[in-house]
NUVO-431793 format. One line per field, with one value per residue (C-alpha): x, y, z; residue in three letters. Coordinates in steps of 0.1 Angstrom, whole numbers, always signed. Example, Ala and Ser with C-alpha at 12.3 -4.5 7.8 and 13.67 -1.06 7.14 Angstrom:
// NUVO-431793
x	[+123,+137] .
y	[-45,-11] .
z	[+78,+71] .
aa	[ALA,SER] .
This chain:
// NUVO-431793
x	[+93,+76,+41,+24,-13,-26,-60,-63,-85,-64,-80,-73,-39,-3,-7,-34,-18,+17,+3,-15,+15,+38,+16,+9,-27,-51,-81,-102,-139,-171,-177,-207,-204,-219,-233,-206,-229,-219,-182,-158,-144,-165,-137,-118,-100,-128,-122,-146,-149,-162,-195,-179,-148,-122,-127,-112,-119,-145,-181,-202,-224,-194,-178,-211,-211,-177,-175,-158,-125,-124,-132,-105,-80,-91,-86,-51,-42,-55,-32,-2,-10,-14,+16,+38,+24,+20,-1,-18,+6,+6,+29,+25,+27,+2,+9,-17,-17,-49,-64,-101,-105,-142,-153,-181,-196,-192,-210,-238,-241,-244,-270,-292,-287,-299,-326,-340,-330,-354,-340,-308,-310,-276,-259,-238,-224,-215,-198,-178,-166,-159,-128,-96,-85,-116,-107,-73,-88,-111,-80,-63,-95,-97,-63,-61,-31,-25,+0,+5,-12,-5,-27,-7,-26,+2,-18,-4,+27,+6,+11,+48,+53,+34,+59,+88,+76,+71,+106,+120,+100,+117,+151,+148,+145,+110,+96,+108,+77,+52,+22,+20,+0,-21,-57,-84,-117,-134,-157,-178,-164,-128,-136,-156,-129,-101,-125,-133,-95,-94,-67,-85,-76,-105,-84,-65,-36,-3,+26,+56,+39,+46,+8,-4,-34,-41,-44,-69,-83,-82,-88,-72,-49,-17,-4,+31,+44,+78,+102,+138,+161,+169,+132,+124,+154,+149,+114,+123,+100,+99,+115,+99,+125,+142,+133,+167,+161,+136,+133,+105,+106,+84,+81,+71,+67,+29,-2,-8,+22,+56,+88,+96,+131,+120,+140,+121,+119,+157,+163,+140,+158,+192,+185,+169,+200,+221,+200,+204,+241,+239,+244,+221,+243,+232,+195,+181,+146,+126,+88,+79,+51,+41,+6,+2,-4,+18,+35,+40,+57,+79,+90,+97,+115,+138,+144,+153,+176,+195,+196,+207,+232,+250,+231,+199,+207,+203,+180,+146,+116,+79,+47,+22,-5,-9,-26,-45,-48,-38,-48,-41,-33,-29,-6,+28,+20,+7,+37,+60,+45,+49,+86,+87,+70,+95,+125,+112,+101,+127,+106,+99,+63,+56,+34,+18,-4,+27,+29,+54,+79,+84,+119,+125,+130,+167,+159,+144,+107,+96,+70,+67,+67,+104,+124,+153,+180,+170,+186,+175,+143,+134,+98,+87,+55,+52,+20,-2,+9,+45,+46,+72,+84,+110,+115,+143,+140,+165,+161,+167,+192] .
y	[-56,-57,-47,-24,-16,+10,+23,+53,+83,+99,+75,+43,+35,+46,+78,+96,+84,+96,+130,+131,+120,+143,+173,+162,+173,+160,+139,+140,+145,+137,+100,+88,+50,+48,+69,+90,+113,+100,+102,+131,+131,+130,+129,+102,+95,+77,+60,+64,+29,+23,+7,-21,-42,-50,-82,-113,-150,-144,-152,-120,-132,-138,-105,-87,-102,-89,-66,-32,-45,-73,-49,-25,-54,-68,-34,-30,-66,-62,-32,-51,-83,-65,-43,-74,-92,-125,-154,-181,-203,-234,-220,-184,-176,-150,-130,-105,-81,-68,-58,-58,-79,-83,-65,-48,-82,-90,-58,-67,-102,-89,-63,-88,-114,-89,-72,-103,-133,-157,-150,-166,-154,-146,-151,-182,-162,-132,-155,-172,-141,-123,-145,-130,-163,-164,-129,-142,-173,-151,-132,-164,-174,-140,-144,-181,-189,-215,-218,-212,-183,-164,-138,-115,-96,-77,-45,-15,-34,-60,-47,-41,-76,-91,-77,-87,-122,-126,-113,-138,-166,-158,-153,-188,-203,-216,-197,-172,-151,-139,-116,-95,-66,-50,-38,-24,-7,+18,+2,+16,-7,+3,+40,+41,+21,+46,+74,+59,+57,+94,+85,+103,+139,+164,+190,+171,+146,+164,+139,+152,+185,+200,+204,+171,+155,+122,+102,+103,+70,+61,+31,+15,-12,-19,-51,-57,-84,-96,-119,-127,-104,-133,-140,-103,-98,-131,-121,-84,-71,-34,-33,-7,-10,-35,-46,-51,-51,-61,-66,-73,-66,-66,-40,-54,-20,-15,-26,+8,+29,+24,+26,+63,+58,+38,+7,-17,+7,+13,-24,-29,-1,-14,-50,-40,-21,-52,-74,-48,-44,-7,+20,+49,+72,+53,+61,+91,+92,+78,+73,+73,+55,+89,+85,+120,+107,+123,+91,+73,+102,+109,+72,+70,+103,+91,+59,+77,+101,+72,+51,+78,+95,+124,+116,+127,+164,+160,+130,+139,+123,+126,+107,+102,+96,+133,+131,+98,+89,+57,+27,+2,-32,-15,+12,-6,-19,+15,+33,+8,+17,+54,+47,+30,+61,+84,+64,+59,+95,+113,+133,+136,+133,+163,+170,+202,+202,+204,+237,+235,+207,+190,+199,+162,+157,+162,+154,+177,+171,+174,+202,+212,+193,+186,+171,+150,+126,+93,+59,+42,+47,+32,+27,+21,+5,+6,-9,-12,-40,-33,-50,-33,-37,-19,-22,-8,-2,+7,+24,+0,+14] .
z	[-118,-152,-144,-119,-114,-91,-79,-55,-50,-77,-102,-120,-135,-136,-156,-136,-103,-113,-121,-87,-67,-86,-78,-42,-43,-17,-24,+8,+5,+24,+28,+8,+11,+46,+74,+92,+110,+144,+137,+145,+110,+79,+53,+35,+2,-15,-49,-78,-92,-128,-134,-155,-150,-176,-195,-178,-176,-150,-160,-161,-133,-110,-119,-111,-76,-66,-36,-35,-23,-49,-77,-66,-65,-98,-115,-102,-111,-146,-153,-139,-158,-191,-186,-178,-209,-190,-200,-180,-162,-139,-113,-104,-67,-55,-23,-11,+18,+34,+67,+62,+30,+23,+54,+35,+29,+66,+75,+51,+64,+100,+91,+73,+100,+126,+105,+89,+110,+93,+58,+46,+11,-2,+31,+21,-8,+15,+39,+12,-5,+28,+31,+16,+2,-19,-32,-41,-58,-79,-90,-101,-120,-137,-153,-156,-134,-107,-79,-42,-25,+7,+25,+48,+74,+92,+98,+79,+68,+50,+14,+19,+34,+5,-20,+2,+6,-31,-37,-12,-30,-63,-47,-32,-67,-62,-91,-118,-114,-87,-85,-53,-40,-13,-11,+12,+7,+30,+55,+82,+109,+102,+98,+130,+148,+139,+148,+182,+189,+180,+154,+125,+120,+122,+104,+77,+74,+78,+82,+101,+108,+142,+147,+132,+149,+132,+100,+72,+59,+22,+0,-30,-43,-60,-77,-91,-114,-102,-121,-123,-144,-167,-173,-181,-203,-221,-233,-239,-212,-202,-167,-145,-117,-94,-59,-44,-6,+20,+57,+82,+120,+150,+178,+211,+227,+226,+207,+190,+201,+184,+204,+207,+195,+165,+173,+151,+122,+125,+123,+93,+73,+83,+74,+41,+33,+42,+19,-9,-2,+0,+27,+37,+16,-15,-9,-28,-14,+15,+11,+48,+64,+78,+90,+106,+141,+167,+180,+147,+130,+160,+161,+124,+123,+151,+132,+100,+119,+135,+103,+80,+103,+86,+53,+70,+64,+27,+23,+8,+27,+22,+30,+2,+27,+28,-6,-6,+31,+48,+27,+55,+40,+6,+17,+14,-21,-34,-19,-36,-70,-61,-57,-91,-106,-89,-101,-136,-142,-119,-95,-58,-44,-22,+8,-1,+31,+53,+71,+100,+99,+132,+145,+152,+115,+107,+71,+45,+38,+2,+2,-35,-68,-75,-103,-90,-100,-84,-85,-52,-32,+2,+14,+50,+63,+101,+113,+144,+167,+158,+123,+101,+65,+45,+7,-14,-51,-78,-111,-140,-165] .
aa	[MET,THR,GLY,ALA,GLY,ILE,VAL,THR,ALA,TYR,GLY,LEU,GLY,TRP,SER,VAL,ASN,ALA,ALA,GLY,PHE,ARG,SER,GLY,ARG,THR,THR,PHE,ARG,PRO,VAL,THR,LEU,PHE,ASP,VAL,SER,ARG,GLN,ARG,SER,LYS,LEU,ALA,ALA,GLN,VAL,ASP,LEU,PRO,ASP,THR,LEU,PRO,ALA,THR,ARG,LEU,PRO,ALA,ARG,GLN,ALA,ALA,ARG,LEU,ASP,ARG,ALA,SER,ARG,THR,LEU,LEU,LEU,ALA,ALA,ASP,GLU,ALA,TRP,ARG,GLN,ALA,GLY,TRP,GLU,ALA,THR,GLU,ASN,LEU,PRO,LEU,VAL,LEU,GLY,THR,THR,SER,GLY,GLY,MET,LEU,LEU,GLY,GLU,ASP,TYR,PHE,LYS,ARG,ALA,VAL,GLY,PHE,PRO,ALA,SER,HIS,ARG,GLY,GLN,PRO,THR,ARG,ALA,LEU,HIS,TYR,GLN,PRO,GLN,THR,GLN,GLY,ARG,ILE,LEU,ALA,GLU,ALA,PHE,GLY,PHE,GLN,GLY,PRO,MET,TRP,ILE,ILE,ALA,ASN,ALA,CYS,ALA,SER,GLY,GLY,ASN,ALA,LEU,GLY,GLN,ALA,TRP,GLU,PHE,ILE,ARG,GLY,GLY,ARG,SER,THR,ARG,ALA,LEU,ALA,GLY,GLY,TYR,ASP,ALA,LEU,THR,GLN,LEU,VAL,PHE,ALA,GLY,PHE,ASP,ALA,LEU,GLN,SER,ILE,SER,PRO,THR,GLY,CYS,ARG,PRO,PHE,ASP,ALA,HIS,ARG,ASP,GLY,LEU,SER,VAL,GLY,GLU,GLY,ALA,ALA,VAL,VAL,ALA,LEU,GLU,THR,LEU,ASP,SER,ALA,LEU,GLY,ARG,GLY,ALA,ASP,ILE,LEU,GLY,GLU,LEU,ILE,GLY,TYR,SER,SER,THR,ILE,ASP,HIS,HIS,HIS,LEU,THR,GLN,PRO,HIS,PRO,ASP,GLY,ASP,ALA,GLY,LEU,THR,ALA,MET,SER,ARG,ALA,CYS,ASP,SER,ALA,ARG,ILE,ASN,PRO,ALA,ASP,VAL,ASP,TYR,VAL,ASN,ALA,HIS,GLY,THR,GLY,THR,PRO,LEU,ASN,ASP,GLN,SER,GLU,ALA,ALA,ALA,ILE,ASN,ARG,TRP,ALA,GLY,SER,ARG,ALA,ALA,THR,LEU,PRO,VAL,SER,SER,THR,LYS,ALA,GLY,ILE,GLY,HIS,LEU,LEU,GLY,GLY,ALA,GLY,ALA,VAL,GLU,ALA,VAL,VAL,CYS,LEU,MET,ALA,LEU,ARG,GLU,GLN,TRP,LEU,PRO,PRO,GLU,ILE,SER,LEU,GLU,THR,PRO,ASP,PRO,ILE,CYS,ARG,PHE,PRO,LEU,VAL,ARG,GLN,PRO,THR,ASP,ALA,ARG,LEU,ARG,VAL,ALA,LEU,SER,ASN,SER,LEU,GLY,PHE,GLY,GLY,ALA,ASN,ALA,THR,LEU,ILE,PHE,ARG,GLN,PHE,PRO] .
């Protein structure tokens, strides 16, 4: 990987986010984007977006029309694109993961259709830009590339699957490069939906804590530039790290409840290791999916215990959702960039909100900012509906 762009509630860009993840500080605050007075929880990890976007090939009028999700995605892609040093190309695959896409536009469309049924002003534009493939097309227009595009909506595993599929595309020899990422913005429908399910914590997100009581919602995006090693070396690119393993699995146990023994998560981690040709003993850090919900964390802990075996006793694990919340379709991509940061700068991201580790965790949870010697990191994304993705990254010498 030769480029990585990231936007979270910590801020915009690699530097400010690396500082935030290294410290483990939390970013939850009262939601101001929409009315949450009727919800149990009032907090989320909300991003402060700039008033202006970076200069791209988009006309000013088109850039001004972009919704919150598209702006977040564009900001992350711009950093990745510039860091990679790529130029316009005729064949650059684009793979994006998202769960709500342009949902804010969908909400606006509905409100106007109900409130002003006789007026259709602006409605066609909202309907067009609501579609995630339009958001992907705009990204291609912004940087002047063409090529095949995939949109993956695999719940919370979407961002991880997007990176994995792009990696598979390159490994299959169909392209030397690919752009991949995940994104989601806060929306009232999604926030209210999780709140109605009583999945959102009223006290704060504490993954793997014995007294955890739910997740916290966040927003953000991450985009990475992937290319073959020969391509990167041939042009003297700065290599941030290697993606060396990937697997995707499905859990048929329940729509919202993972198998208590973590069967599908175990399979995803095992197969990812097989594709990377490594063993659990070779992994130096696990960035867990760790949502903070009782059932998810129990299932993932069981999976990690079974997968790691005796290595579990000394294997550092943490969930960065403790700091920035659950980014839904953007989570896997953002957490992939966190792994790159940890490998490149040699530290472990802590969960400073963790108070009482759940006894089910046979592995040490990172609770304080910690320097560490890391070579290989594994990232899990375990989504609603049983969609799972595991990515494995290696430090580049």
